[in-house]
N, C-alpha and C positions, 0 to 999 in steps of 0.2 A: 400168468396168474394175478388175480386181484385180491388183495387183502382188504377186508371191511370190518370195522369195529364201531358199534353203536356206543358212544361214550356215555350217554345218559338216556333215560327213558321218561323223564318227567316233563310235565307241562305246567306253566304258570309260575311255579316257584320251586327252587331246589329243596329237597328234604334230606335229613341225615343219612338216609340209605338210598337216595335216588337223585342223581344230578339231572340237569335239564337236557332235553333231547339235542344230540349233536352226533354227526356221523363223520368218521375219519376213514379215508380210502388211501391205500398205498399200492403203487405200481412202480416196479423197477426202482425202488428207493425214494421216489417222489411221492408227496402226499397232498391230498385235497381234503379240505374240511368243509362240511356243510353245517352252518349255524354255530353260534358261539355264545351261549347264554352264561349267566353268572356261574362261576365255578368250573367251567369247561377245562381250564388248564390243570385243575386239581385231578380230575378223573383221567385226563390224558397222561399226567405224571404217573398215576397208578397203573395205567395200561403199559407204559414203558416203551412206547414207540419213538419217543423223542419229539423235539419241536423244530429243529433246524431245517428239516427238509419239507416243511409245509410251504408249498409254492402258491397255493390258491385257497381262498376262503370264500365260499358262496353263502348267501343269505336268502332264506325263503321270504322273509318279511322283517319289519322293523319293530315288532313288539319286543319288550325288554327281555323276555325269556329266551329270545333267539339271538340277541346281539349285545347285551350289556356286558358280556365277558370279553369283548374285543380289546379294549385298551390293555388289560392285564395280559392277554394272550400275546399281543404284539410285543409288549415289553419282555415277556419270557422268551419269545422267539429271538428277539434281539440279544438277550443275555446268553442264548445258546451259541452265539458266534455267527449267525447268519449275516451275510452282506449282500446277497443277491436280491433283486427286486421281488416283492411279494404282491400278488394281485388280489383285490377284493372285487367280488361280483355280486350284484343284487338288483332289486327292482328300482325303478325311478325314485330319486330322492337320496341315493347312496352318498352323493357328495355332501349334501347338507348334514346327513347323519354322521358321516365320518368327521366333518369339521367340528361338530360338537363333541364327539367322543375323544378325538385326538388332543383336545385341550389338556387332558391328564396323561397323555403319552406323547409329549411334544418332540422328543428326541429319540430317533431310531437309527440304527446303523445301516438300514437298508431303505430303498425307495418303496413307497406304497403306491401302486397303480390302481386306479378305480375304473371299473367297467359297469355302467348302468345298463340293465336289460332294456330292450325296446318295449314300449307300452303296447304290446300285441299279445295274442294268445300263445305263440310259440317262438322261442329264440333258440338258435343253434350256434354253438361255439366249439372251437377246437383248442384244447389246452394240453400240450405235450402228448402223452399217449391216451388221453381221455377225450372222447367226443361227448360234449355236454349239451343236453336238451333241457330247456326250462319252459314249463307249461303253466299258463295262468291258472291259479286255483280260485276257489270261491270262499273268501274269508271276509272278515270285517274291514280289513284294509287290503291293499294290493299285496298279493302273495303268489309265489311260484313254487311248484313242485319240480324236482330235478330227476333226470335220468342220465346215467353215466354208461357209456358204451366203450368197450375196449375191443378194437377190431383185431382180426387175425389174418395174416396174408395166406395165400395159397401155398401148397406144398412146392418145394424146390424140385425142379425137373432136371436132373443131372444130364440126361440125354440131350435136352435142348442146349444146355450150356456147352457140352462137348461139341455138338453140331455147329455151334457158333464159333468154336475155336478159342473160347475164353480160358485163360489159365486159371487154375483152382484158387489162387489167392484172391481173385475177384468174386468168387462165388458167394462168400459170406456177406460181402458188401451189398450185392444185389438182393440177397435173401433178407437183409435187414431193411430193405426199401430204398436204398440209395442208388443213383446212377453211377456208372463207371465209364471211363474213357480208356480205350485200348487201340493202339495203332491208328489213331486219328478218327475213330468211330465212337459214338456214344451208345452205350448199352443200358437199357432200362429194366427194372424188375419184372415188368409184365412179359418180357421176352423169355424169362426162365421160370416163372412162377405159374401155378395153376390158378383156378378160380379162388376168390377169397372164401375162407372158411368161417363157420359160425363163431362169433365173438362172445364176449361176456357182457351182460346187461344187468344193471342194478337201478332201481327206481326208489326215490325217497319223497314222501309226501306227508306234511303235517299241516294242521290248521286249515282244513277245507271240508266242505261238503263233498259227497261223491259227485263227480262230473264226467261227462263223456270225454272231455279233454284229458283228464287224468287216466281214465281207462285206456285211452289211445296211447298216452305216454308210456304206460306200464306194459303195453302189449309185449308178450314174450319175455318178460323179465326172468332172469335166473333167481333174483331175490327182489321182493317188493317189500319195502319198509314203509309202513303206513300208520298214521295215527289212529288210536282207539281211545279217545278221551274218556269214554264211558263204556263199561262192560254191560250194564243192564239195558235190556230192551226198553224198560220204562223211561229211560233217559233220552229217548229219541227226540221228543219235543224240545228238550233243553239243548240237545246237540244242534238241532235245526236253528234254534234261536241264536245261538252263539257261533254258528258256522263251523261246527266240528263234526266228528263221526263217532258212532258207536262201533263196537267190535264187529257186529254182523254186517255193517255197511262196508267196512274195510275188507272183510272176507268176500263180499260180493264183488268188489272191484278186483280182487286177486283172481277170483274164479273167472270173471268175464274178460279179463285181460290175458288169460292163459299163462299167468305167472307160475313158476315152479314152487316157490316158497314164499310165505308171508311172515314177517316179524311185526308184531304190534308194538307201538311205542306212544310217547306223548300222553301219558296217563294223567288224569285229574289227580290233584293231591288227595282227594277224598277216596280214590281207588287204591286202597291199601294193599290188596292182594289180587293183581290182575288174573292170576291163574284160576281164581275162583269162578270167573266168567268165561274161561277160554272155550268151553263147549259151544257158546253162542256163536263163535266164529268157526269152529271146527265142523259143525254140522253143515256149514255152507262150503268151507274150504278146509279139508282135513289137514293139509300140511301147513298149519299155523302154529306159531310159537308166541308166547307172551314174553317179549324180549326183556332183558335185564341189563343193568349198566355193565358196559365193557364186554357184552356178548360179541364174539368175533368169529369170522369165518374166512376161509380162503376159497375163492371161486376159481376153478380151474377150467381151461379150455377142454372141450370135448375132444376125444381122440379122433 
């Protein structure tokens, strides 16, 4: 199971009732954060998932509303007792950005490792139980959308294990994906597991025009979280000018990508009540929600 919480839903500036867009994912106790604008640590504290187990922080791009909360977040993670390394992932330029921000967070009890994405359309990474895909978006500066995939192994076949003569204590080791050695022979998981089953996929996109690359990235998502900077159809020209989306465009991406569910986020500060325009999205993609701060869900594997 994959837990997901949208820590904030705002764009440009935090508001009294709306923090900046940030997504937190939790899998087997480990956590991955995407974007960290001003105030992210406050809404995460309200959520109550803790700070210590954040292993990775990904950035879509380096506009302030997506990264200015990083120094405070790192200090809070340090105060939580974390000593294990923490990785930052982002577009080219991450090292320069981190050097500047770390001036006000110079002493941390853990190592910070930096991974810059390659300057190409698609990057693929593996981080713990997460398979991370980063797709180039279309914004005013270099920006990436992210897709997270949690794979699921095939069903364990007890008959195969018995036929191999493997004692039962080894079964769970193979089922978890590790090799075992017994009587001088190496046994691998594929010897006792069926075909890989459908996993869980979540896609997160902010600050972009609709593109074929993002549609491809979101293909088959169980949950697609996408920016809707403006709800009104009349704001389309403004969205194009500033490289953002309106609700109906995000809904079109959800429909065309075959996603199961759409959460709208990254609202303009002027959009005081996103629900007022929700039908502009639902007429295109009915399973659309106007997300709110700390909206959370547990995505489960299919039976």
